[in-house]
KEKE-3310 file (N, C-alpha, C; in steps of 0.2 Angstrom, whole numbers, plus 5000, padded with zeros to 4 digits):
npx = (5026:5030:5041:5035:5028:5037:5044:5034:5031:5044:5045:5034:5038:5050:5045:5037:5046:5054:5045:5042:5055:5056:5045:5043:5048:5040:5028:5017:5001:4990:4982:4990:5002:4997:4992:5004:5011:5003:5003:5016:5015:5007:5015:5021:5021:5016:5007:4990:4980:4973:4972:4967:4961:4948:4934:4948:4950:4960:4965:4974:4980:4984:4988:4990:4995:4994:5003:4994:4986:4986:4975:4971:4977:4972:4962:4951:4949:4951:4942:4930:4924:4928:4941:4949:4962:4966:4965:4967:4975:4991:5008:5021:5037:5035:5024:5015:5015:5005:5005:5000:4998:4989:4993:4990:4996:4995:4995:4997:4989:4993:4994:5003:5004:5009:5013:5016:5020:5027:5039:5048:5050:5055:5052:5056:5048:5039:5047:5053:5041:5037:5048:5046:5034:5038:5047:5038:5029:5039:5041:5028:5028:5037:5030:5023:5020:5022:5009:5001:4985:4976:4969:4976:4988:4983:4980:4992:4999:4991:4994:5008:5006:4999:5008:5017:5010:5001:4988:4978:4972:4963:4951:4941:4929:4925:4928:4922:4923:4928:4940:4957:4973:4979:4979:4976:4985:4977:4975:4987:4988:4981:4976:4972:4955:4948:4937:4939:4952:4949:4942:4952:4960:4952:4952:4943:4941:4933:4927:4938:4944:4934:4934:4947:4947:4937:4942:4951:4956:4955:4966:4961:4951:4944:4946:4950:4959:4973:4991:5001:5014:5013:5005:5003:5004:4998:5004:4999:4995:4988:4995:4993:4997:4993:4991:4999:5000:4991:5001:5009:5017:5017:5019:5024:5022:5029:5034:5049:5055:5053:5058:5054:5050:5051:5044:5048:5054:5055:5066:5070:5060:5062:5075:5072:5065:5073:5074:5081:5086:5078:5081:5092)
npy = (4926:4939:4936:4930:4941:4950:4944:4942:4956:4960:4951:4956:4969:4968:4962:4972:4982:4976:4976:4990:4994:4989:4995:5008:5019:5019:5025:5018:5012:5013:5001:4992:4992:4987:4974:4968:4967:4960:4947:4943:4942:4932:4921:4918:4904:4904:4913:4918:4918:4930:4946:4953:4965:4969:4976:4985:4976:4961:4965:4976:4992:5004:5019:5033:5049:5064:5080:5096:5094:5081:5072:5058:5052:5058:5054:5048:5034:5019:5010:5013:5011:5020:5024:5013:5004:5011:5011:5023:5032:5037:5034:5045:5055:5065:5060:5056:5042:5030:5015:4999:4983:4968:4955:4938:4926:4909:4899:4905:4915:4928:4945:4952:4966:4980:4996:5012:5029:5035:5044:5052:5064:5081:5091:5101:5104:5094:5083:5087:5087:5073:5068:5073:5067:5054:5055:5058:5047:5038:5043:5041:5027:5025:5028:5017:5007:4995:4991:5002:5008:5007:5019:5028:5028:5032:5046:5051:5049:5058:5070:5071:5072:5084:5093:5094:5101:5094:5084:5070:5060:5048:5034:5021:5010:5000:5004:5010:5023:5040:5041:5034:5028:5016:4998:4983:4967:4953:4939:4940:4941:4930:4913:4905:4900:4884:4884:4896:4894:4885:4892:4900:4891:4886:4896:4904:4919:4931:4927:4925:4938:4945:4939:4942:4956:4959:4955:4964:4977:4994:5008:5021:5034:5029:5015:5002:4992:4984:4986:4973:4961:4952:4957:4964:4978:4989:5004:5018:5032:5043:5057:5074:5091:5109:5113:5103:5085:5070:5058:5042:5031:5015:5006:4992:4987:4978:4967:4959:4949:4958:4970:4984:4982:4988:4986:4989:4987:4994:4997:4992:4998:5011:5012:5011:5022:5032:5037:5036:5045:5047:5037:5041)
npz = (5052:5048:5040:5028:5024:5020:5010:5000:4997:4993:4981:4974:4971:4964:4953:4947:4945:4935:4925:4923:4920:4907:4900:4903:4895:4884:4884:4891:4894:4908:4910:4902:4910:4922:4918:4913:4925:4933:4927:4930:4944:4946:4944:4955:4966:4979:4983:4982:4967:4964:4971:4987:4988:4981:4971:4964:4948:4950:4962:4961:4960:4949:4944:4934:4936:4928:4925:4924:4936:4940:4941:4941:4952:4963:4973:4986:4987:4978:4973:4965:4948:4938:4943:4940:4932:4916:4898:4892:4899:4900:4904:4907:4907:4916:4924:4939:4947:4955:4963:4968:4975:4981:4987:4993:5005:5002:5012:5026:5026:5027:5021:5008:5005:4995:4991:4983:4978:4963:4955:4942:4937:4934:4943:4956:4967:4968:4970:4983:4990:4990:4997:5010:5013:5013:5024:5034:5035:5039:5052:5058:5058:5068:5079:5082:5095:5108:5118:5117:5111:5096:5092:5099:5092:5080:5084:5087:5075:5067:5073:5069:5055:5054:5060:5049:5040:5031:5023:5026:5014:5013:5012:5017:5013:5021:5034:5048:5053:5048:5042:5040:5045:5041:5044:5053:5050:5044:5054:5060:5074:5079:5077:5062:5060:5057:5047:5041:5035:5026:5016:5012:5006:4996:4986:4980:4972:4976:4988:4996:4996:5002:5015:5020:5020:5029:5041:5045:5057:5059:5060:5067:5074:5084:5087:5098:5100:5107:5104:5102:5103:5093:5084:5067:5057:5044:5038:5030:5026:5014:5008:5006:5000:5000:4983:4979:4974:4981:4989:4993:5004:5007:5021:5031:5048:5062:5075:5081:5092:5102:5096:5085:5068:5052:5037:5020:5006:4994:4986:4973:4964:4967:4961:4947:4945:4948:4962:4973:4981:4992:5001:5008)
capx = (5022:5035:5045:5031:5026:5043:5046:5029:5033:5050:5044:5030:5042:5055:5041:5035:5052:5056:5040:5043:5061:5055:5040:5042:5049:5036:5022:5012:4994:4988:4980:4996:5007:4993:4992:5011:5013:4999:5006:5022:5013:5003:5020:5023:5016:5014:5001:4983:4980:4970:4973:4961:4958:4944:4938:4948:4952:4966:4967:4979:4979:4989:4985:4995:4993:4999:5002:4996:4982:4987:4969:4970:4979:4969:4955:4952:4948:4952:4937:4925:4926:4931:4948:4952:4967:4962:4969:4967:4980:4998:5014:5027:5042:5032:5019:5016:5012:5003:5005:4998:4995:4987:4994:4988:4999:4990:4995:4997:4984:4996:4994:5009:5002:5014:5010:5020:5020:5034:5040:5055:5050:5060:5049:5059:5043:5036:5052:5053:5034:5038:5053:5042:5029:5042:5049:5032:5027:5043:5040:5022:5030:5041:5025:5020:5024:5019:5005:4996:4979:4976:4966:4981:4993:4980:4980:4999:5000:4988:4998:5014:5004:4997:5014:5020:5005:4999:4982:4977:4967:4961:4945:4939:4922:4924:4930:4916:4925:4928:4947:4961:4980:4981:4975:4980:4986:4973:4978:4994:4988:4977:4976:4966:4950:4947:4932:4942:4957:4945:4940:4958:4962:4947:4954:4938:4944:4928:4926:4945:4944:4929:4936:4953:4945:4933:4946:4955:4954:4958:4970:4957:4951:4939:4948:4953:4963:4980:4996:5004:5020:5012:5001:5006:5000:5000:5004:4998:4992:4989:4996:4994:4998:4990:4994:5003:4995:4992:5006:5009:5022:5013:5024:5021:5026:5028:5039:5052:5059:5052:5060:5050:5052:5047:5045:5047:5056:5054:5072:5070:5056:5066:5080:5070:5062:5078:5071:5086:5087:5073:5084:5099)
capy = (4930:4944:4933:4929:4947:4953:4940:4944:4963:4960:4948:4961:4975:4966:4960:4978:4985:4973:4978:4997:4995:4987:4998:5015:5024:5017:5028:5013:5014:5010:4994:4988:4991:4982:4967:4965:4966:4954:4941:4941:4941:4925:4916:4916:4899:4904:4917:4917:4920:4936:4950:4954:4972:4968:4979:4985:4969:4958:4968:4980:4999:5007:5026:5038:5056:5069:5087:5100:5092:5074:5070:5051:5050:5063:5051:5044:5027:5016:5005:5014:5009:5026:5024:5007:5005:5013:5011:5030:5036:5034:5036:5049:5057:5069:5057:5054:5035:5026:5007:4995:4976:4965:4948:4934:4920:4904:4895:4908:4921:4935:4949:4956:4973:4985:5002:5018:5034:5035:5050:5053:5070:5086:5096:5101:5105:5087:5079:5089:5084:5066:5067:5075:5061:5048:5056:5058:5040:5034:5045:5038:5020:5025:5029:5010:5005:4990:4993:5008:5006:5009:5026:5032:5028:5037:5052:5053:5050:5064:5076:5072:5075:5091:5097:5095:5104:5089:5082:5063:5059:5041:5032:5014:5008:4995:5007:5013:5030:5044:5040:5030:5028:5009:4993:4977:4962:4948:4933:4941:4940:4925:4907:4905:4895:4879:4886:4902:4891:4881:4898:4902:4885:4885:4900:4908:4926:4936:4925:4926:4945:4947:4936:4946:4963:4959:4953:4970:4982:5000:5013:5026:5038:5025:5008:5001:4986:4986:4984:4967:4959:4948:4961:4967:4984:4993:5012:5020:5038:5046:5063:5080:5098:5114:5114:5097:5080:5065:5053:5037:5025:5010:5001:4987:4987:4972:4966:4953:4948:4965:4976:4986:4980:4991:4983:4993:4984:4999:4999:4990:5003:5018:5012:5012:5029:5037:5040:5033:5051:5046:5032:5044)
capz = (5047:5045:5034:5022:5021:5017:5004:4995:4995:4988:4975:4970:4969:4959:4947:4944:4943:4929:4920:4922:4916:4900:4897:4905:4890:4878:4886:4892:4897:4915:4909:4900:4915:4926:4915:4914:4932:4936:4924:4934:4951:4947:4943:4962:4968:4986:4984:4979:4960:4964:4977:4991:4987:4975:4966:4956:4946:4952:4968:4959:4958:4945:4942:4931:4937:4924:4927:4930:4941:4943:4944:4942:4959:4968:4975:4993:4986:4971:4972:4960:4942:4935:4945:4939:4927:4910:4892:4890:4903:4899:4908:4904:4911:4922:4928:4946:4947:4961:4962:4974:4974:4987:4987:4999:5006:5002:5018:5032:5025:5027:5015:5006:5001:4993:4987:4984:4973:4960:4951:4939:4933:4935:4947:4963:4972:4969:4974:4990:4993:4991:5002:5016:5014:5015:5031:5039:5035:5044:5059:5060:5059:5074:5084:5083:5101:5112:5124:5116:5107:5089:5092:5101:5087:5075:5086:5086:5068:5064:5075:5065:5049:5055:5061:5043:5036:5026:5024:5025:5009:5012:5014:5016:5013:5027:5040:5051:5054:5042:5039:5044:5042:5040:5047:5055:5045:5046:5057:5063:5081:5080:5073:5057:5062:5051:5042:5037:5031:5020:5012:5008:5002:4990:4981:4976:4973:4979:4995:5000:4997:5008:5021:5022:5021:5035:5047:5047:5062:5057:5064:5067:5080:5089:5088:5105:5100:5109:5100:5105:5100:5087:5079:5062:5055:5038:5039:5023:5025:5008:5010:5001:5003:4995:4977:4977:4973:4986:4988:4998:5004:5011:5024:5036:5055:5066:5080:5081:5099:5105:5092:5080:5062:5047:5030:5014:5000:4988:4982:4965:4961:4967:4957:4941:4945:4950:4968:4979:4986:4998:5005:5011)
cpx = (5026:5039:5041:5029:5032:5045:5040:5030:5039:5049:5039:5034:5047:5051:5039:5041:5054:5051:5041:5050:5060:5050:5040:5043:5045:5029:5016:5006:4994:4987:4986:5001:5003:4994:4999:5013:5009:5001:5012:5020:5010:5009:5022:5018:5014:5009:4995:4983:4978:4972:4967:4958:4954:4937:4943:4950:4959:4969:4973:4977:4985:4986:4991:4992:4997:4997:4997:4992:4983:4981:4968:4973:4976:4962:4956:4952:4949:4947:4932:4928:4930:4939:4952:4957:4964:4967:4970:4972:4986:5003:5019:5032:5040:5026:5021:5012:5011:5002:5003:4996:4994:4987:4992:4992:4994:4989:4994:4991:4987:4995:5001:5008:5009:5011:5015:5018:5027:5034:5047:5055:5055:5057:5052:5053:5040:5041:5053:5046:5035:5043:5050:5037:5033:5044:5043:5030:5032:5043:5034:5024:5034:5036:5022:5024:5019:5015:5000:4990:4979:4973:4972:4987:4990:4981:4988:5001:4997:4991:5004:5012:5002:5003:5017:5016:5003:4992:4981:4971:4965:4955:4944:4932:4920:4926:4924:4917:4926:4935:4951:4968:4983:4976:4979:4980:4982:4977:4985:4994:4983:4978:4970:4961:4950:4943:4935:4948:4955:4944:4947:4961:4958:4949:4949:4939:4939:4927:4932:4945:4940:4931:4942:4951:4941:4937:4951:4952:4958:4961:4966:4956:4947:4942:4952:4957:4970:4985:5000:5010:5019:5007:5005:5002:5003:5000:5004:4994:4993:4989:4996:4995:4995:4994:4998:4998:4996:4998:5006:5015:5020:5019:5021:5026:5024:5033:5042:5057:5059:5054:5056:5054:5048:5049:5044:5048:5054:5060:5072:5066:5059:5072:5078:5068:5067:5076:5075:5087:5083:5077:5090:5097)
cpy = (4936:4942:4933:4936:4951:4950:4942:4951:4963:4957:4953:4967:4974:4965:4967:4982:4983:4976:4986:4998:4994:4992:5006:5021:5023:5021:5023:5015:5011:5002:4990:4987:4986:4975:4964:4963:4960:4947:4939:4939:4934:4919:4914:4910:4899:4909:4915:4920:4928:4940:4951:4960:4972:4971:4984:4977:4967:4960:4973:4987:5001:5013:5030:5045:5060:5076:5091:5098:5086:5071:5062:5048:5054:5060:5047:5037:5025:5011:5007:5013:5014:5026:5018:5009:5006:5012:5018:5034:5033:5038:5040:5051:5061:5067:5056:5047:5032:5019:5004:4988:4973:4958:4944:4928:4914:4900:4899:4914:4928:4939:4953:4962:4977:4990:5008:5023:5034:5041:5051:5060:5075:5092:5096:5101:5098:5082:5080:5086:5077:5064:5068:5069:5055:5049:5056:5051:5036:5037:5042:5031:5020:5026:5022:5007:5000:4993:4999:5005:5010:5017:5030:5033:5033:5044:5055:5054:5057:5071:5077:5075:5082:5096:5099:5098:5100:5087:5074:5062:5052:5039:5025:5013:5003:4998:5011:5021:5033:5042:5036:5031:5021:5004:4987:4972:4956:4942:4934:4940:4935:4919:4908:4899:4890:4881:4892:4899:4888:4886:4900:4897:4884:4890:4904:4916:4931:4934:4926:4934:4948:4945:4941:4953:4963:4958:4959:4974:4989:5005:5019:5029:5034:5018:5007:4995:4988:4983:4979:4965:4955:4951:4964:4972:4986:5001:5015:5026:5040:5053:5068:5086:5103:5114:5108:5090:5075:5060:5048:5032:5020:5005:4997:4987:4981:4972:4959:4953:4955:4971:4977:4984:4984:4988:4987:4989:4988:5000:4997:4996:5010:5018:5014:5019:5034:5041:5038:5039:5050:5041:5035:5050)
cpz = (5044:5039:5028:5019:5017:5010:4998:4993:4991:4982:4970:4967:4964:4952:4943:4942:4936:4923:4918:4918:4909:4897:4898:4900:4884:4879:4887:4895:4904:4914:4906:4905:4920:4924:4915:4921:4935:4933:4928:4941:4951:4946:4950:4965:4975:4988:4980:4972:4960:4971:4981:4990:4981:4976:4968:4954:4948:4958:4967:4957:4954:4942:4940:4932:4933:4926:4922:4936:4944:4945:4945:4949:4965:4969:4982:4992:4979:4969:4966:4953:4938:4937:4943:4933:4920:4904:4889:4893:4903:4903:4904:4909:4917:4925:4935:4946:4953:4959:4968:4972:4981:4988:4994:4999:5007:5009:5025:5032:5026:5021:5014:5002:5000:4989:4988:4978:4970:4955:4949:4935:4936:4940:4954:4969:4973:4972:4981:4994:4994:4997:5009:5018:5016:5023:5036:5040:5040:5051:5062:5062:5066:5080:5086:5089:5105:5117:5123:5111:5100:5088:5095:5096:5081:5077:5085:5079:5065:5067:5071:5058:5049:5056:5054:5038:5030:5028:5022:5020:5008:5015:5013:5017:5019:5033:5042:5052:5047:5038:5043:5041:5041:5044:5049:5049:5048:5049:5060:5071:5083:5075:5068:5059:5056:5045:5037:5033:5025:5015:5008:5004:4995:4984:4977:4978:4977:4987:4999:5001:5002:5015:5024:5024:5027:5041:5049:5053:5060:5062:5063:5074:5086:5091:5094:5105:5102:5105:5104:5101:5093:5082:5074:5059:5048:5041:5032:5023:5018:5009:5005:5004:4998:4989:4975:4978:4979:4984:4994:4998:5009:5014:5029:5042:5059:5071:5080:5088:5102:5102:5086:5073:5057:5040:5025:5008:4993:4984:4975:4961:4961:4962:4950:4940:4947:4957:4974:4983:4992:5003:5009:5015)
residu = (MET:ILE:THR:GLU:ILE:ARG:GLU:MET:ARG:ARG:SER:ALA:ALA:ARG:ALA:LEU:ALA:THR:VAL:LEU:ALA:GLU:LEU:LYS:ASP:THR:HIS:PRO:SER:GLU:VAL:ALA:LEU:ARG:ASP:ALA:TRP:HIS:GLU:ARG:LEU:VAL:GLU:ASN:PRO:VAL:THR:CYS:PRO:GLU:GLY:TRP:TYR:ILE:PRO:PRO:PRO:HIS:GLY:ILE:VAL:LEU:ALA:VAL:GLY:ASN:PRO:PRO:LEU:PHE:ASN:ARG:VAL:ASN:THR:PRO:THR:PHE:ARG:PRO:GLU:PRO:THR:TRP:PRO:SER:PRO:HIS:HIS:ARG:LEU:ASN:ARG:GLU:SER:LEU:LEU:PHE:VAL:TYR:SER:SER:ARG:ILE:HIS:GLN:VAL:THR:GLY:ALA:ILE:GLY:ASP:ILE:GLY:CYS:SER:LEU:TYR:ARG:GLY:GLY:SER:PRO:ALA:ILE:GLN:ASP:HIS:LEU:SER:LYS:ILE:TRP:ASP:VAL:THR:ALA:ARG:ILE:ALA:GLU:GLU:VAL:ARG:LEU:GLY:ILE:ILE:LEU:SER:GLN:LEU:TYR:SER:ARG:ALA:MET:ASN:VAL:ILE:SER:GLU:ASN:LYS:LEU:THR:ASN:ASN:ILE:TYR:SER:ALA:HIS:ASP:GLY:ASP:ASP:THR:ASN:ILE:GLY:HIS:THR:ILE:ALA:TRP:SER:ASN:GLU:ARG:ILE:PRO:PRO:HIS:GLU:ARG:ARG:VAL:LEU:ALA:ALA:GLY:GLU:ALA:GLU:GLN:VAL:ALA:GLN:LEU:VAL:SER:ASN:LYS:ARG:ARG:PHE:ILE:ASN:ARG:THR:GLU:SER:LEU:GLU:ILE:THR:GLU:ASP:LEU:VAL:LEU:THR:ILE:GLU:PRO:ARG:LEU:SER:ALA:PRO:GLY:LEU:PRO:PRO:ALA:CYS:PHE:HIS:VAL:ILE:VAL:GLY:PHE:GLU:ARG:GLY:HIS:ARG:VAL:VAL:ILE:THR:GLU:PHE:GLU:PRO:LEU:PHE:ASP:VAL:PHE:GLU:MET:ASN:TYR:LEU:LEU:TYR)
# end
């Protein structure tokens, strides 16, 4: 499953990087960017036509936050319609862009989610803020260890977040707790039952989305699921600081032959947005 996830993330990142390279200097709207990205995503024959995170349409989040308040990215969830991609909000040099897609592998059911915050503006404060969030997310990924339970991982993550004077601004309507920092990948630690495989094969967007969504276990303060070698997790806190907007670098963590593997695949996007300083 790790291989399929990596390939889906790489494909999605390259598709969006191509779109952004072509359109970023034309002040495109959120809708224009979303539609162009979706057109390229559906060219991939191994993924379902629609993402699982529905709503918003196509399982894609594309939010342009503009200074000084960056309001469009300052939300704990992108499910409500007012947060969906809009024709009225346009990308410019100083925008903070949040992007996310939720692809599903048609055979394995693996989700190849990729999401991140992108910024090519000139504010050193925001650049430093993004660097800190990148580093904190990496530190949380290092806390994913075999044998601990998800609530322990959540506690360790929240300690790292608190030590860096950040706040986690994320909420899921499907999580019974107040907040979380990510969730399990459906079917990473179990076989797909025949009736669920039939739902995936049928390709009905809403049924597939509901199935995948309901299979998740959240990394929150109450979840007792143990991390085993076959379990794959998303790590995706959306972090903010006083006077600075929320940002996120959604990574996926699993294990291969007992060694932790962290999947990012952001390089094509960082290239377009001149953010390679995060990688060094």
